[in-house]
C-alpha positions as CSV (number, residue, x, y, z in Angstrom):
1,M,-6.6,-3.8,37.6
2,S,-7.1,-7.0,38.4
3,D,-7.4,-10.3,35.0
4,E,-11.2,-10.8,36.8
5,E,-11.6,-7.3,36.3
6,L,-10.0,-6.6,32.9
7,L,-12.4,-9.1,32.0
8,F,-15.5,-8.1,32.9
9,M,-15.1,-4.9,32.1
10,Y,-13.5,-5.8,27.9
11,G,-15.4,-8.9,27.3
12,K,-14.6,-12.6,28.8
13,D,-13.5,-12.8,24.8
14,A,-10.5,-10.5,26.5
15,V,-7.0,-11.7,26.1
16,V,-5.1,-10.2,29.1
17,S,-1.1,-10.2,29.2
18,R,1.3,-8.3,30.7
19,K,4.7,-6.7,30.4
20,G,6.1,-4.6,33.1
21,S,3.3,-2.1,35.4
22,F,0.9,-2.8,32.3
23,A,-1.6,-4.7,30.9
24,L,-2.1,-5.4,27.5
25,V,-5.8,-5.9,26.7
26,H,-6.3,-7.3,23.6
27,L,-9.7,-7.4,21.8
28,D,-8.9,-8.8,18.6
29,R,-8.1,-12.4,19.7
30,P,-4.4,-12.0,18.1
31,S,-2.3,-15.5,17.0
32,P,0.0,-16.2,19.2
33,E,2.9,-14.7,16.6
34,L,0.9,-10.8,17.1
35,L,0.0,-11.2,21.0
36,R,4.1,-11.9,21.2
37,S,5.0,-9.2,18.5
38,R,2.4,-7.2,20.5
39,M,4.9,-7.9,24.3
40,D,8.5,-8.0,22.5
41,E,7.7,-4.2,20.8
42,F,5.8,-2.9,24.0
43,D,8.5,-0.3,25.3
44,P,6.4,2.7,27.4
45,D,9.0,4.6,26.9
46,E,8.4,4.8,23.0
47,F,4.3,4.3,23.4
48,F,3.4,7.4,24.6
49,C,3.9,10.8,23.3
50,A,5.8,12.8,26.1
51,D,3.6,16.4,25.5
52,C,0.6,14.0,25.4
53,P,-1.6,14.8,27.4
54,L,-4.0,11.5,26.1
55,C,-1.7,9.1,26.4
56,Q,-0.3,10.5,30.0
57,M,-4.0,9.8,31.2
58,L,-3.0,6.0,29.5
59,K,0.5,5.3,31.0
60,E,-1.3,6.5,34.3
61,S,-3.8,4.1,34.1
62,G,-1.7,0.8,33.3
63,V,-3.9,-0.5,30.3
64,I,-3.2,-0.4,26.8
65,I,-5.6,-1.9,24.5
66,F,-5.1,-3.5,21.6
67,D,-8.2,-4.0,18.5
68,D,-7.2,-4.4,14.9
69,T,-10.8,-5.5,14.0
70,V,-11.6,-4.4,10.7
71,F,-15.7,-4.6,10.8
72,E,-17.6,-4.9,7.3
73,D,-19.0,-1.2,7.7
74,D,-15.8,0.7,7.8
75,E,-15.6,1.3,4.7
76,T,-18.9,3.3,4.1
77,L,-18.6,4.6,8.6
78,L,-15.3,7.0,6.0
79,D,-17.1,7.3,2.7
80,E,-20.3,9.3,5.1
81,N,-18.0,11.7,6.5
């Protein structure tokens, strides 16, 4: 997918970076340091579990989403379940 297609899908405020054949989409507006850290630490051989069907589907898609956004209502939602 092109950067334009990813921004259309995930929003114009998303940050798109590339590592190898993977597009890393950051929805949480990471700092330059966090972005660099994610890029440096992303290793597909370690990121995906070999025996996990969901991991294999994500790996084949080539798009990895990062979002460490914290919402004020997170605790409420967790407490209700």
